[in-house]
C-alpha positions as CSV (number, residue, x, y, z in Angstrom):
1,M,7.9,30.6,-6.5
2,H,8.9,30.3,-10.2
3,N,6.7,28.3,-12.4
4,L,8.1,27.0,-15.7
5,S,6.1,25.5,-18.5
6,A,7.6,22.2,-19.7
7,Q,6.3,19.0,-21.3
8,L,7.5,15.7,-22.5
9,V,7.0,15.1,-26.2
10,G,8.3,12.8,-28.9
11,P,7.5,9.2,-29.9
12,D,8.5,7.9,-26.5
13,Q,8.0,11.0,-24.5
14,Q,11.8,11.3,-24.4
15,V,12.1,14.9,-25.3
16,L,11.7,17.6,-22.6
17,V,10.5,21.0,-24.1
18,L,11.2,23.8,-21.6
19,H,9.7,27.2,-22.3
20,L,12.0,29.8,-21.0
21,P,10.8,33.0,-19.2
22,A,10.7,36.4,-20.9
23,Q,13.4,37.7,-18.5
24,F,15.8,34.8,-18.4
25,T,18.1,36.2,-15.7
26,D,19.8,35.1,-12.4
27,E,16.5,34.4,-10.6
28,W,15.5,31.8,-13.2
29,V,18.7,29.8,-13.3
30,A,18.1,27.5,-10.4
31,P,14.5,26.7,-11.4
32,V,15.5,26.0,-15.0
33,E,18.4,23.7,-13.9
34,R,16.2,22.0,-11.3
35,E,13.4,21.4,-13.9
36,V,15.9,19.8,-16.3
37,A,17.5,17.7,-13.6
38,D,14.1,16.5,-12.4
39,R,12.3,16.0,-15.7
40,L,14.8,15.1,-18.5
41,P,14.2,11.4,-19.2
42,R,17.1,9.1,-18.3
43,V,16.9,7.1,-21.6
44,N,19.4,6.7,-24.4
45,N,17.5,8.9,-26.9
46,A,16.6,11.7,-24.5
47,A,16.8,15.4,-25.6
48,L,16.2,18.8,-24.2
49,I,14.6,21.6,-26.3
50,L,14.9,25.1,-24.8
51,D,12.1,27.2,-26.2
52,F,13.3,30.8,-26.4
53,R,10.1,32.2,-28.1
54,D,9.2,34.5,-25.1
55,V,12.7,35.5,-24.1
56,R,13.3,39.2,-24.4
57,L,16.2,39.6,-21.9
58,M,19.0,37.1,-21.2
59,N,22.0,38.0,-19.1
60,S,25.5,36.3,-18.7
61,I,24.3,34.2,-15.8
62,A,21.6,32.7,-18.0
63,I,24.1,32.1,-20.8
64,T,26.2,30.2,-18.3
65,C,23.1,28.2,-17.3
66,V,22.6,27.2,-21.0
67,L,26.2,26.1,-21.2
68,H,25.9,24.1,-18.0
69,L,22.7,22.5,-19.4
70,Q,24.7,21.6,-22.6
71,D,27.3,19.9,-20.4
72,A,24.7,18.1,-18.3
73,C,23.0,16.8,-21.5
74,K,26.4,15.6,-22.9
75,A,27.1,13.8,-19.6
76,R,23.7,12.0,-19.9
77,G,24.0,11.3,-23.6
78,A,21.1,13.6,-24.4
79,R,20.8,16.1,-27.2
80,L,20.2,19.9,-26.6
81,V,18.5,22.0,-29.2
82,L,17.7,25.8,-28.9
83,A,14.5,26.8,-30.6
84,E,12.6,29.9,-31.6
85,L,15.4,32.4,-30.7
86,P,14.2,36.0,-31.1
87,E,16.4,38.0,-33.4
88,A,18.0,39.9,-30.5
89,I,18.9,36.8,-28.6
90,S,20.2,35.1,-31.8
91,R,22.4,38.1,-32.5
92,F,23.6,38.2,-28.9
93,L,24.7,34.5,-29.1
94,S,26.3,35.1,-32.5
95,Q,28.3,38.1,-31.2
96,L,29.6,35.8,-28.4
97,K,30.3,33.1,-31.0
98,L,28.2,30.8,-29.0
99,D,25.8,30.1,-31.9
100,R,28.5,27.6,-33.2
101,R,28.2,25.6,-30.0
102,F,24.5,24.7,-30.3
103,T,22.1,23.1,-32.5
104,I,19.6,25.8,-33.3
105,A,16.1,25.3,-34.8
106,T,13.7,27.9,-36.1
107,T,10.7,26.3,-34.5
108,V,10.0,23.8,-31.7
109,D,8.7,21.3,-34.3
110,Q,12.0,21.6,-36.2
111,A,13.9,21.2,-33.0
112,L,11.9,18.0,-32.2
113,V,12.9,16.6,-35.6
114,A,16.5,17.5,-35.0
115,A,16.5,16.1,-31.5
116,V,15.0,12.8,-32.4
117,A,17.0,12.3,-35.6
118,A,20.5,13.5,-34.6
119,P,23.0,11.9,-32.3
120,A,23.9,13.8,-29.1
121,R,26.2,16.8,-29.8
């Protein structure tokens, strides 16, 4: 069984912060997608923050998962912010030119400000 750490935060508990695993690979995709589907609030100002602080390895399947989460958030009118990307993961996304597709914040606190203040992207 995969256990993910997630909590609802924000002024109205409308932001789901999901802490991603150190090895974000194939085996974690279904649990991550299920956690978001089950726990992302269904309100107008909802947002998802993916906390990458512990991620050391991320494969192409996990990248596809993040892209699917972005699409799911857009479909629900929710914002998606990536936070605390380690240098290697940031460089990886940049090489793939995916850094342009996402709102990226240095910290989870900054991501929360961006998620609450900005319209869905």
